[in-house]
N, C-alpha and C positions, 0 to 999 in steps of 0.2 A: 270142728274142722272148718277152715275158711273156704272161700270160693275157689281158690286155686286148687286146694286139696280135693274138694268135691268134684271139680271138673276132671282132675287127674284120675280119680277113682272111676268116674263115669267112662272116661276114654279107655281105661284098662279093661272095663267090662264090655267094651265095644258097643256102648250105648251112645248114640249120636250126640255129639256136642253141637247144639244149634247155632245158627248164625248170630243170634242175639247174645248167646253165651260166649261165643268166640270174640265178639266185639267187646264184651265186658272184660274178657281175659286180656285183650290188648290194652284196654284202658288201665286195668289193674297192673299190667306189666310195665306201663309207663313209669309208675312209681316204685315197682318192685321187680325189675327185669330179671334179676338173677334167680329169684324164686320161681318164676315162670319157666326159665331155661332149665333149671334143675328138675322141675316136674316133667317137662318135655323129655328130658334125658331118661328119666325113670320109665316113661311110657315106651320110648324107643327100646330100652334094654328089656322091658317086659316082653315085647313081641319079637325083637331081633337079637336078643342076647348081647354079646359083645362083638358081634360080627359087623365088619364094615366092608362093603362091596366096592371094588374099583371097576370103572368102565372106561373104554377108550373109543374113539370114533374117527372116521375119515370121510372124505368126499370120494365117490366114484366119478361123478360128473356134476359140476355146478354150472348149468347153463343159465341164461338170463332168467331171473326169477321176478315174477310180478306179484307174488303173494303178499309181500309186505308184512310178514308174520312178526308180531310184537315180541315173540319169544326167541327170535333169531338174533343172537348176539353177534354172529358173523356178519350179518348185513349191517348192523349198526356200527360195528368196529371197522369194517372195510367195504363201504357201499360201492366204491369204484371197482375194486378187485372182484367183488361178488358177481358182477354182471358179466365178467369175462369167462368164456367157456374154457373149462379145464377138465381133461380126461386122464384118468389113471389106468394103467394096464392091470389085468387080473393078477399078474405076478407082483406088481407093486402093492396091491391091496392085501394079498396074502402075506407078503413080507411084513407089512405093517401089523397085521393081526398076530403073526408069530412074535413080533417084538412086543406088542401089547401084552400078550400072555407072559412073556419074560418079565415085563414090568409089573406083573401082579394083577392084571385086569381079568375079571371074570367074564365080562361081556365085551364084544367088539361090534360097533354099530357102523353100518354103511349108509351114508346120506346120499341120495340121488334124486333126480327129477323123474317124473312119470314119462317125460319125453324120451328118456334114455332106455325105457323098458318097452316102448311101442314096437320096435322091430324084433323080428325073430332072433337075430343075432344078439341084440342087447339083452333080451329076456333069457336066452340060453346062457349067456355070459354070467349074468347075476346069479342064476341058479347054480351054476358050476362053482362060482366063487364061494357061495354059501356052503356048499357041500365040502369044499376043501378047507374052509375055515373050521368047520366042525371037526374034521379029521385032525386038525392041529391041536384040538383040546380046549378051545375057547368057545363060548356060546355066541352065536351070531344074531345080530339084530339088523333091521332094515327100516329106513325112513324114506318114503317116497310120497309124492303129493297125494295120489290116490291109487288104489288097486281094486280089482273086481273080485268076485267070489272065486272064480276059477283060478286067478292068479294067487289068491291067498292059499288055496289048497295046494297049488304047485310049490309055493314057497315052503309050506309045511313039509311037503314030501321031500324037498331038497335039504331039509334039516334046519330051517329057520326057527329060532326059538322065540323071538319077540319082534313085534311090529311097533314102530314108534310113530306117533302122529302128533300134530299140533292141535291144541285145544280149540284154536280159532277155526280151523279148516274142516275138521271131520265131525260128522254128526253121529247120533246114536245108532242109526241104521248101519253106517259103515262099521262102527265098533262091534255091533252084534255079528256082522258078517265075518269080521276078523277073528272074533272069539269062537265062532262056530267052526272055523277051520282048525281050531286047536292051538292058536297062537297066543302067547302072552302079550300083554299090551302095556306100552309106556306112553304117557301123555306129557308133552312139553308145555310148560306154562311160563310166561315171562312177566316180570314186574319191574317197575322203575321208570315208567314213561308217564308219570303224573297221575296214575290211577289212585283212587282212595283206598284206604284199608278195607272198607266195606266191599269194594269191588274185588279185592283179593279173596276175601271170605266167600264171596259169591262163586269165584272160580273153584275154590276148594269144595264147595257144595256140589258143583257140577261134576267134579272129579269123583266125588263120593257116590253120586247117582250113577255115573258111568261104570263104577266098580273096576277101575283100572288097576293093574298090578304094581305099576311104578310111576312116580311123578318126577319129571326132570325140571328142577327149578332153575331158570335162567335169570340172572341179575343183569339188567341192561343199563349201560351207561347211555343216557339220553342223547348225547351228542357224539358218541363214539370216541371220546377222548379229545374232541376239538372244543375250542372255546366258542361261546356265543349262544348256547342253548338256554332257553327260558325255563327249562325244567331242572330243578335241583336234584343232583344224584342222591340216592337214599343213603342215610347214615348207616354205619355198620350195626348199630343197635336196632334200628328199625328193620333191617334185613333179618337179624337174629330173631326178633319178635315174630316176623312173618313165618320163618321156618318153624318156630315153636307152635304157632297157631295151626299151621298145616299138620303138624304131628298130632295135636289134640284132636283135630277134625278127621284125620286119616291115620288112626293109630297103628294099624297093622300093615300099612303099605310101605313099599320102599320109597324113600324120599331122597332124591339125588341132587347134590349141588353141582351145577354145570357151569355155563358160561360166565366169565368175569368174576367168579368167586374170589379169586386171589386179589384182584384189583379193588374190589368193592368192600370186602371184609377186612382187608389189610392185616393188621396185627391181631385181629380177633378171629382169624380164619379157623383156629381149632374149636372155637365156641360154636361154629356152625354144626359140628357133630354133637356137642353138648345140647344145642338147641333142638335136636331131634333128627338131623340127617343121618342116615345109615349107609349112604352111598356117595361116591365122589366120581366126577369125570376127571380122569388123570391124563397127564401128557398134554399135547397140543389139542386145542378145541377148534377143529376145522381150520379156518384161516387165522385164528387168534392163538397166540402163544399163551399157554396156561402155566402149568407147574410141573416140575420134574417129579416123576413117580417116586423116586427115592425119598424126597422130602415128604410126600404124602404117607409113605410107609413109616417114616420116622415119627411123623405127627400122630398117626394111629397108635403106634407103640407107646409114645410118651403119654397118651391119654389112657393107657392101660387097656386098650381095645385090640381086636385081632382082625387083620385082613383075611378075607375068605380065601385068598391065594397069596402065598409068599412071593416076594420078588426074586427073580433069578439073577444071582450076582456073578454068573460066569463072565469071563473076560474075552469071549470070542471076538475076533475082529481086531484085537490089539496086535501090535507088531510082535511077530515071533510066536503068536498063538494060532493054533489050528481053529478053523471055523467049526463050531459045534453043529450037531445034526439038525437042531431046530432051525438054524439059519439057512440050511440047504433045502428046507421043505418047499419053499416057494418055487425054486428052480426045478425041482423034481416033479412038481404038480402041474406046471404049465409049460 
C-alpha cells in the first residue's frame, strides 16, 4: 500500500494524520492529484455516506466592521458596501429562512454584529426570530462577534442549533463556553490571501484540537475581483487539494464549501465534493451572489449523491397560482 492509501486508512480509523504527513500528502498530490481526491472522497463517504448538506445564510444587520476577518468573502468582494449599515426586519429574515428550506437547505444562518444584540430589544428580537425559524422546520444558526455564557444559554433555550465563529477571533475558552451551553459549533476559515500550504495545515490542526462540528471553507479572491492585487488567486487544483487535505485531517467533520466557490473552482466545482466536502453554502452568500440552489441539487444528483433535504419545486407566487402555506409563515408569525 502506498502513502496515499496508508493515510486514507489512517483517517478512516480516526487516527490523526499529522501535519508532516498532510504536507507529504500535498506534495504527493501535486503529481497525482486525482488519486488524492479519490481517497478523500472515500473518507467522506465512509463517515458521511452519500449525504450532502445544503446551508443558506443572511445578514440581520451589517454595521461598520473593524474585524478584518480573512475568512470574510463578503468584505473582500464588497468592501465599500460592507461598511454601510443595513438592517432587515424579523419578517424578512423568516421569509428568507422559509425560502431557504424550500431550496433544500438544512441549516439557515443569521450573521450579525454583537452591537445589534446589546439592547434588550435587539436581544429579544434575535431570540424570537430563532424560535420562529425552528418552527418553520429548518435548523437555525447564528454568527455574532462575541456572546457570553448567559447569552449562549438563552440562545439554546430559544432553539438555536449551531453557533458560528471565525477561527481568527474566538479562543478555546469561548468555544468551551458555547459547547457547555449545548450548542453545535461551526468554524469559518479562509484561504487565498497569500498564506502557505503549511499555514493551511496549521489551521486544520487548530480546528482538530478545538473539536468543532463543522468547518466553513471560504475561498477568498485577494482583490475582490478588482485588478492590481499582488497576490495571485489560487488555482482550482490547489483549492481542491486544500479541501482534500482538510478531509484527511478532519475525517468525520462536516466540511462546507462557502464563499466564492463558484468563481474560484469554475468548471471544477463538482470536484469540490469529490475532494471531500459534504456540505455547500447555497443561494446568495451575504452580499455576494453565489449559485442557484437548483443547480446545486442537479450537481449533487449528477454525482450520484443525495441532498439531506429535497428542493421544493412548488410554483407559488407565479401568476395565477395561489400562495402556498409556507410563504405565509413569515406574515403570520410577526
